[in-house]
C-alpha positions, -999 to +999 in steps of 0.1 A: +292+152-141+304+148-106+291+112-104+311+104-136+342+118-120+336+097-089+331+066-110+364+071-127+381+078-094+366+045-080+379+026-110+414+041-106+414+032-069+404-004-076+431-006-103+459+008-081+447-008-049+468+016-028+462+049-010+478+067+019+449+063+043+449+036+070+416+018+073+405-001+104+383-032+101+362-053+126+349-088+121+312-084+124+287-112+114+316-133+101+328-106+077+355-080+079+338-047+078+354-012+077+351+011+107+340+046+099+355+063+130+364+098+119+360+126+094+392+115+078+376+082+069+348+100+052+372+122+033+389+090+019+356+071+013+363+072-025+395+053-019+378+024-001+378-007-024+342-012-035+346-049-029+347-041+008+314-022+008+285-042+024+260-028+000+263-016-036+228-003-041+197+004-021+161+016-029+151+052-023+117+045-008+105+022+020+134+029+044+134+045+078+154+075+066+139+106+050+133+097+014+138+133+004+174+130+014+179+099-006+162+115-037+188+143-035+216+117-035+199+098-064+211+122-091+201+100-120+166+096-106+164+058-111+151+053-075+184+035-065+213+048-045+246+034-059+282+037-047+293+066-069+263+086-058+271+080-022+307+090-027+296+122-046+273+131-017+300+126+009+326+146-011+302+175-015+291+177+021+327+174+034+337+202+011+312+228+024+316+223+061+345+231+083+350+199+102+340+165+086+341+150+122+308+168+128+290+144+105+296+115+130+275+134+156+243+128+135+228+160+148+192+170+140+202+205+130+231+224+113+249+251+133+256+281+110+291+281+124+298+247+109+295+260+073+329+269+058+329+304+043+363+305+026+351+300-010+322+313-031+299+282-026+304+282+012+296+320+014+266+315-008+252+287+014+258+306+046+241+337+032+211+317+020+208+299+053+207+333+071+181+345+045+159+315+052+160+321+090+152+358+084+122+350+062+110+327+089+114+353+116+144+337+132+172+361+121+194+356+152+190+318+154+225+301+154+213+269+137+189+257+111+169+225+108+155+202+081+120+212+089+128+249+084+146+244+051+117+222+039+090+247+047+092+265+013+058+281+016+068+298+048+102+308+034+087+325+004+054+336+020+061+373+020+081+374-012+069+391-044+095+374-065+112+341-058+128+328-090+102+302-100+089+321-130+054+325-115+039+358-107+010+364-083-014+393-077+010+406-050+038+407-075+026+441-087+015+473-070-006+482-101-042+473-095-049+470-132-021+444-136-034+426-105-069+425-120-056+410-153-036+384-133-068+375-115-087+373-149-060+350-163-062+327-133-100+325-136-101+320-174-069+301-183-057+285-151-029+288-126+003+273-111+012+272-074+039+297-065+067+288-040+048+310-016+018+286-018-004+311-036-017+306-071-001+325-099+006+326-137+035+319-160+045+334-193+026+306-210-006+316-192-001+352-203+005+344-239-025+320-240-048+346-224-041+373-249-043+348-278-078+338-266-089+374-261-079+383-297-096+352-311-128+360-292-128+396-303-123+386-339-152+361-337-175+387-323-165+412-350-178+388-377-212+390-361-211+428-358-201+431-394-230+408-405-258+418-382-285+416-409-278+379-415-263+367-382-278+389-354-312+391-371-329+397-337-302+419-322-293+413-286-322+388-283-309+365-311-297+340-285-330+340-267-348+337-300-327+307-310-335+290-276-373+296-282-369+282-317-350+251-307-376+244-280-406+241-304-388+231-336-395+193-334-432+198-325-438+223-352-421+201-378-443+173-366-474+194-370-467+205-406-457+169-416-491+157-403-507+184-425-489+173-456-499+137-449-536+147-446-533+167-478-518+137-495-546+114-483-576+131-468-588+097-455-559+097-431-571+128-412-590+107-386-559+086-380-534+115-378-556+137-357-559+128-320-587+103-316-612+103-288-599+070-275-566+088-266-584+112-243-605+085-227-574+074-208-573+107-190-610+105-179-604+091-144-570+106-138-559+138-122-547+157-153-521+176-133-502+143-130-504+136-167-483+165-180-459+142-198-486+123-216-503+156-226-470+171-238-466+140-261-498+150-280-494+172-311-487+208-305-521+218-319-551+202-337-544+199-374-559+226-397-546+224-433-562+257-444-553+280-416-519+266-405-504+264-370-524+284-344-503+308-323-528+320-298-558+297-294-561+259-297-525+252-286-517+221-265-518+233-229-483+219-222-468+240-251-487+272-246-459+291-229-433+279-254-455+289-284-461+323-268-423+329-264-418+317-300-445+341-312-432+371-293-395+367-300-396+355-336-429+356-354-440+391-345-407+407-354-408+390-388-445+389-398-462+414-374-493+402-357-504+368-369-528+343-354-517+314-376-483+304-390-481+288-425-456+261-434-439+285-459-434+311-431-421+284-408-395+274-434-385+310-438-379+312-400-357+281-401-336+297-429-332+328-408-312+309-381-287+291-405-261+319-405-264+324-367-260+287-359-230+284-382-214+314-365-219+298-331-203+266-343-172+286-354-168+302-319-132+310-308-118+322-275-143+304-254-121+303-222-124+341-219-160+344-229-171+349-193-153+383-192-177+397-217-169+414-250-166+448-235-141+438-209-121+418-235-120+448-258-108+470-229-080+445-221-069+444-258-071+482-261-050+487-229-025+460-237-006+450-206+010+419-220+045+432-221+043+445-186+032+411-173+060+393-191+085+418-176+072+408-142+079+371-150+114+381-162+119+400-129+109+369-110+132+346-130+161+369-123+161+355-087+163+319-099+199+315-089+193+328-054+163+305-051+184+275-062+209+285-035+181+283-009+173+249-022+210+240-018+207+249+019+181+222+023+205+197+006+233+209+029+212+204+061+198+170+050+233+156+041+247+171+073+221+153+095+215+120+075+246+111+055+264+093+083+232+073+091+232+062+054+269+052+056+263+031+087+236+012+069+253+011+035+290+008+038+293-014+069+258-021+083+270-011+118+236+001+128+222-034+122+247-051+144+248-024+170+231-030+203+200-007+209+201+007+174+178-002+145+189-001+109+171+020+083+155-011+068+139-022+101+104-008+099+091-017+134+083-045+157+058-074+155+042-087+186+030-123+183+029-155+204+045-139+235+075-125+216+086-093+199+102-095+165+124-065+158+137-076+124+107-065+104+111-053+068+085-037+044+079-058+013+075-041-020+067-072-042+053-102-023+058-127-051+094-117-059+103-114-022+090-148-011+107-166-040+141-152-030+140-148+007+138-186+013+175-188+006+182-169+038+176-200+060+157-177+083+122-185+096+101-158+080+065-147+086+048-125+060+020-103+074-006-080+057-008-049+079-037-024+080-039+009+098-074+022+102-062+055+116-041+062+085-063+042+061-032+025+047-021-010+039+013-026+037+030-060+038+059-068+061+082-098+066+093-106+102+123-128+110+118-153+139+152-158+154+143-173+188+116-195+204+095-218+183+068-217+157+044-243+171+015-219+173+021-199+141-004-206+113-015-187+083-045-164+092-033-158+128-036-121+139-009-100+155+000-063+162+027-044+144+041-012+157+060+011+132+090+032+141+067+062+148+047+042+174+017+037+152-001+004+155-013-018+126-035-049+126-013-077+112-024-110+097-001-139+088-004-147+051+027-169+046+053-187+066+088-197+053+096-226+077+133-228+089+149-237+122+145-210+149+165-223+178+184-253+192+158-257+219+131-260+192+152-286+174+157-307+206+119-311+211+111-314+174+114-353+171+091-358+201+066-333+188+066-350+154+060-384+169+033-370+192+017-353+162+019-385+141+003-406+169-025-380+173-031-379+135-033-417+134-057-419+163-078-393+147-078-411+114-087-444+131-115-429+151-128-410+120-127-442+099-146-462+126-172-434+129-177-433+092-179-471+091-206-472+118-226-444+101-224-462+068-235-495+083-264-478+101-275-460+069-274-493+050-295-511+076-321-482+077-322-482+039-327-520+038-355-518+064-372-490+045-371-510+013-386-541+030-413-520+046-422-505+013-425-540-003-450-553+024-467-520+029-457-516+066-443-487+084-405-488+088-408-492+126-430-523+123-407-537+096-378-534+120-396-555+147-409-579+120-375-585+105-361-618+118-326-615+133-299-632+114-284-662+133-250-655+149-220-665+127-201-694+145-165-686+155-141-701+130-109-708+150-090-719+120-096-685+103-079-666+131-050-691+139-027-672+115-036-638+130-031-651+166+003-666+156+014-633+139+004-613+170+022-637+193+054-635+172+052-597+171+046-593+209+073-619+216+098-599+194+088-566+211+090-582+245+124-597+237+138-563+226+124-546+257+137-573+279+172-571+263+171-533+268+160-536+304+186-563+311+213-543+295+202-512+314+201-531+348+236-544+342+250-509+342+265-493+372+243-469+391+263-439+378+261-452+342+223-454+342+217-416+340+243-414+313+225-441+293+192-422+296+209-390+284+225-409+255+192-423+244+177-388+244+206-374+225+204-402+200+169-391+193+174-353+194+210-349+183+204-353+145+177-326+146+198-303+168+229-308+145+209-300+114+193-269+131+227-257+143+242-260+108+213-240+094+213-214+122+250-208+115+241-201+078+213-176+084+219-147+061+198-115+058+213-106+024+187-126+003+158-109+022+172-074+014+181-084-022+145-094-027+135-058-017+157-041-042+191-039-024+223-051-039+241-067-009+279-072-014+286-093+017+270-118+040+248-105+068+250-134+091+226-138+120+241-163+144+224-178+175+236-152+199+228-122+177+194-138+168+183-137+204+187-099+203+164-096+173+135-117+188+127-111+224+107-138+243+083-130+271+100-129+306+087-119+339+100-086+353+127-086+380+114-090+416+081-104+403+060-126+425+041-156+410+011-171+426+014-208+418-022-216+429-043-220+398-080-220+406-089-237+374-063-265+376-078-300+377-079-313+413-056-342+418-060-372+443-031-370+467-032-408+472-023-412+435+010-394+441+017-415+472+011-448+453+034-436+424+061-426+448+059-459+467+061-479+434+091-459+423+108-464+457+101-501+456+115-503+420+147-485+430+150-507+461+146-538+440+172-527+415+197-519+443+190-552+461+193-571+429+226-554+421+239-562+456+229-599+453+204-599+482+175-609+459+194-640+447+202-651+482+166-646+494+152-665+464+176-694+470+168-695+507+130-695+500+127-718+470+159-740+472 
């Protein structure tokens, strides 16, 4: 409701375009951004034209601000913080504290004296805050922290009732009620109380008594039909287990008897043959229990029936004995043999009992036993338990007030941090401060990248972030200490990317100081600095030459290997034809006469080479002649001009791209809705990526013990040649060389 009012207020403000508050703006990152300098600015935040906000939406998770605070602001629970929700949060917090200027302090605690107590809501919040401190044992403490308001288990640890509709054993002084609560927890289940203990709700209570009644009714059916259901009394369950254990073997026995009666000739086949016992002859019979158990339960006797005492398979002796004691003797007195008719009567006896078992109800409370269940139903405490729940729910309003204190403290401590990273992004552009979307620092290639952002969706992010014109490095990070993984994107805003390749490892430090192993998985290549652009053409030419040399060498190597393989193959074939070893065939193979040099064939090649060298020489001579005609002070300028001619296009292109670097697409790809450009110019970029520099007053030992030893005479010769060249140029410029030449050769 509040958010809807704020939305209407924002619409009216945008429509009217006027309000009495005077805003101050600063040009930051090429955009005029509002300054939030006082509590008065916060009180009028709803009147700020939404077009002047830097962001219009941001995600709840993945930011370096407590997500619990953002979830309280996100009233529609869509995991996005939008402008109306921010305005609603600011309006609420400024209405329940005395001085809105306090919010600019960004404290980590809330002084109780800061809560305004002139209206009902303020008085309620102050009383609830004091109650929290009292419950935590800090009754005289003048301030309260987020950690204290978030520790709900400690806050409600010693409370019998706390408004959550859950009662625990400690909620009653009656031991009988406490016992029933314990029984409900063990049979039906439980829910965690605000105190951290397990308890029950009204739903648990109703379900428990429903199950008890169902179980008692089910048991009553058996008690009313003992003659048919509980035929063996209390031992009926044991009798059924004994019956089930031998049922399949006894059915098998009588089926064999019927087959033998049907065809007497089949007796020898149906009965166990001697050959079946022969396999046990050389074995230890104690290891053959499974094979013995697979044999018939007894040797077939059509006239007598199933033996119950003697002649039973040793593996089934105990089972048959239990069957005889629990079932046969109670029904037929002492019998040594069981007929098939009697066996069928026994099977019929268990039909009613098995049907009753299949109709079981109230199974969750069965563990209590029928006597305990009857006692619970006879001494019905259901209404008393439900009254305890009602007594607990009566404190729901007070509990909600306690929760409101957590909201109060969180907004008091965090709301201005959100505004500085939402309304004007002043934290991002401030020196020595990191914004809430900067997740840490990446150390790689002798630099520290401070603009690192967590990536939620790699595919979506990499497709959009390229429009930022920023050199981006995506890294998969793994923390073995936390057993967690995440993906980050780091912006390289200074230095170069010569040594950055996919697969290279680095170290990432999060905002809490934890270290993560990082591996580069993708690079979005864009200019990083003017210095990199200056050397870029020369590096590209050098790389091209190296690649061509490597290709040429590789081609020649492959050509030599191919030629050698052909020769070896040819020699092997000739050796096979004449029946000689390959080594003899090589010596026996006559050498081909040398091909005479055909001068006519290479005349064209020589002519082309001569023309090419002549043209190159003419160009170089023209350049040298033109250079030597320059004045001495013009020569360095000419050299600088040539260098600029090569590097200037690359530098100009890099400069234009560096001026356009915009962080907005990177954040948009992560779920933000950025409303203004977030430029990263060259100067600001140097603060986001710090290159390695030696500490002040450092001393460097320039003697490298592993440096290649140089011949000092080589430097002397080079210096002499350079000096002679300079002297020659000077003498030629002054005309002395012409005079000496005329004097010598005229």
